[in-house]
C-alpha positions as CSV (number, residue, x, y, z in Angstrom):
1,X,-0.5,3.2,-5.7
2,X,0.9,-0.6,-5.8
3,X,0.7,-3.3,-3.0
4,X,1.9,-6.4,-2.7
5,X,0.2,-8.6,-0.4
6,X,1.6,-11.6,1.4
7,X,-0.1,-14.0,3.5
8,X,2.0,-15.3,6.1
9,X,2.7,-17.1,9.1
10,X,4.3,-14.6,11.0
11,X,6.0,-11.5,10.2
12,X,8.4,-8.6,12.1
13,X,9.7,-5.1,11.3
14,X,13.2,-4.3,13.0
15,X,14.8,-0.3,12.8
16,X,18.7,-0.5,14.4
17,X,18.4,-3.9,15.6
18,X,15.2,-2.5,17.9
19,X,11.9,-4.7,17.3
20,X,9.0,-2.0,15.9
21,X,6.0,-4.1,14.7
22,X,5.5,-8.2,15.2
23,X,2.3,-9.7,13.9
24,X,1.6,-13.4,13.5
25,X,-0.9,-15.0,11.1
26,X,-2.6,-12.8,8.4
27,X,-0.9,-10.2,5.7
28,X,2.2,-8.2,5.1
29,X,1.2,-5.1,2.8
30,X,3.9,-3.3,1.4
31,X,2.7,0.1,-0.3
32,X,4.4,1.8,-2.6
33,X,2.7,5.4,-3.2
34,X,3.6,7.8,-6.6
35,X,2.7,11.5,-7.0
36,X,-0.6,11.0,-8.8
37,X,-2.4,8.7,-6.0
38,X,-5.7,10.6,-4.5
39,X,-7.7,9.8,-1.7
40,X,-10.0,7.6,-4.1
41,X,-6.6,5.2,-4.9
42,X,-6.6,5.0,-0.8
43,X,-10.1,4.1,-0.3
44,X,-10.6,1.6,-3.4
45,X,-7.0,-0.3,-1.9
46,X,-8.2,-0.5,1.4
47,X,-11.7,-2.4,0.7
48,X,-10.1,-4.6,-1.5
49,X,-7.2,-5.5,0.4
50,X,-9.4,-6.3,3.7
51,X,-12.2,-8.4,1.7
52,X,-9.1,-10.0,-0.2
53,X,-10.3,-14.1,0.3
54,X,-6.7,-15.5,0.3
55,X,-7.1,-17.5,3.7
56,X,-8.1,-21.3,3.4
57,X,-11.6,-22.2,4.3
58,X,-12.3,-25.8,5.7
59,X,-12.0,-27.5,2.8
60,X,-8.2,-25.7,1.8
61,X,-10.2,-23.0,-0.6
62,X,-9.5,-19.6,-0.5
63,X,-12.5,-18.5,0.6
64,X,-11.8,-16.6,4.2
65,X,-10.7,-12.8,4.0
66,X,-8.7,-11.4,7.1
67,X,-11.8,-10.6,9.3
68,X,-13.2,-14.2,8.8
69,X,-9.9,-15.6,10.6
70,X,-9.3,-12.9,12.9
71,X,-5.6,-12.1,11.2
72,X,-3.5,-9.6,11.8
73,X,-1.9,-6.8,9.3
74,X,1.7,-5.3,9.0
75,X,1.8,-2.7,6.9
76,X,5.4,-1.2,5.4
77,X,6.3,1.8,3.3
78,X,8.2,0.8,0.3
79,X,9.5,3.6,-2.1
80,X,10.7,0.8,-4.6
81,X,7.4,-0.7,-5.6
82,X,7.5,2.6,-8.0
83,X,10.7,1.4,-9.5
84,X,11.2,2.0,-13.2
85,X,13.5,-0.6,-15.0
86,X,13.4,0.4,-18.9
87,X,16.4,2.1,-19.0
88,X,19.3,1.1,-18.2
89,X,20.1,-1.2,-15.2
90,X,20.3,0.7,-12.0
91,X,16.2,1.7,-11.2
92,X,14.8,4.8,-11.0
93,X,12.4,5.7,-8.1
94,X,11.6,9.0,-9.8
95,X,7.9,8.2,-10.0
96,X,8.0,7.2,-6.5
97,X,6.1,10.4,-4.7
98,X,8.2,12.7,-2.2
99,X,7.8,12.5,2.0
100,X,5.3,15.5,1.6
101,X,3.0,13.7,-0.2
102,X,4.2,9.9,0.6
103,X,3.7,9.8,4.2
104,X,0.2,11.8,4.4
105,X,-0.9,8.8,1.8
106,X,1.0,6.6,4.9
107,X,-0.4,7.3,7.6
108,X,-4.5,7.5,6.5
109,X,-3.7,4.5,4.4
110,X,-3.0,2.7,8.1
111,X,-6.1,4.2,9.6
112,X,-8.2,3.7,7.3
113,X,-6.9,0.2,7.4
114,X,-7.7,-0.5,11.2
115,X,-11.0,1.2,10.4
116,X,-11.9,-1.3,8.0
117,X,-10.5,-4.3,9.8
118,X,-12.3,-2.9,13.3
119,X,-8.5,-3.7,14.9
120,X,-5.3,-2.3,15.2
121,X,-2.6,-2.5,12.5
122,X,1.4,-2.7,12.5
123,X,2.9,-0.6,10.5
124,X,7.2,-0.1,9.8
125,X,8.5,4.0,9.9
126,X,8.0,5.9,6.9
127,X,11.4,6.4,5.3
128,X,13.8,4.2,7.7
129,X,15.9,1.1,7.2
130,X,14.0,-1.2,8.2
131,X,14.9,-5.4,7.9
132,X,11.6,-7.1,7.2
133,X,11.1,-11.0,8.3
134,X,8.2,-13.0,6.6
135,X,7.0,-16.9,6.4
136,X,5.0,-16.6,3.1
137,X,2.0,-19.0,3.7
138,X,1.3,-20.8,0.6
139,X,3.1,-19.2,-0.6
140,X,0.5,-16.6,-1.6
141,X,1.6,-13.3,-2.8
142,X,-0.8,-10.8,-4.5
143,X,0.0,-7.6,-6.2
144,X,-2.6,-4.6,-6.4
145,X,-2.0,-1.5,-8.9
146,X,-4.9,1.4,-8.8
147,X,-4.0,2.3,-11.9
148,X,-5.3,-1.0,-12.9
149,X,-8.5,-1.0,-11.4
150,X,-11.2,-1.8,-14.4
C-alpha cells in the first residue's frame, strides 16, 4: 500500500457535480492498493498516520498529531499511485489491485482509521471519477509505502 498524505486547511471531493465529502483542517489521504497488500499493511499505515506529528505546536514545530489538534481526515482511493513509469511514456497500472481486492481493503482502511481516531472520517467513492480540491497547509506532503516499513 502506498499513501500520499497532505496536511490541509480544507479539502473536498465532488462526484458528477455533487459534493460527496468535505473536511476542514486535517489530512487528505490518497490511498493506493496492490494485490499482495495485507491487513497487516493496512494496520501499519493506520497506526502511523493516526500518530503522525505533522501539525504545529505553540512554538511552530511539527509536533502534534491529527488527534492532538482535533482535525479531520478525508480518505480517497487512488489506483494511479501504483503506476509504473519504467517503460515508455504511458504509465502502467498493472500493479494496482483489482476492485475485488482493493474495495475490501479500502473499506477496512476507512473503518480502521475511524476506530484509531475515535471519530468519523470523510471518504471519496471507490472507482468514481472524482474531483478533489484542497488547500495544502505548509505545504506539507508525506509519502509512505508499506514496502518500506523498516
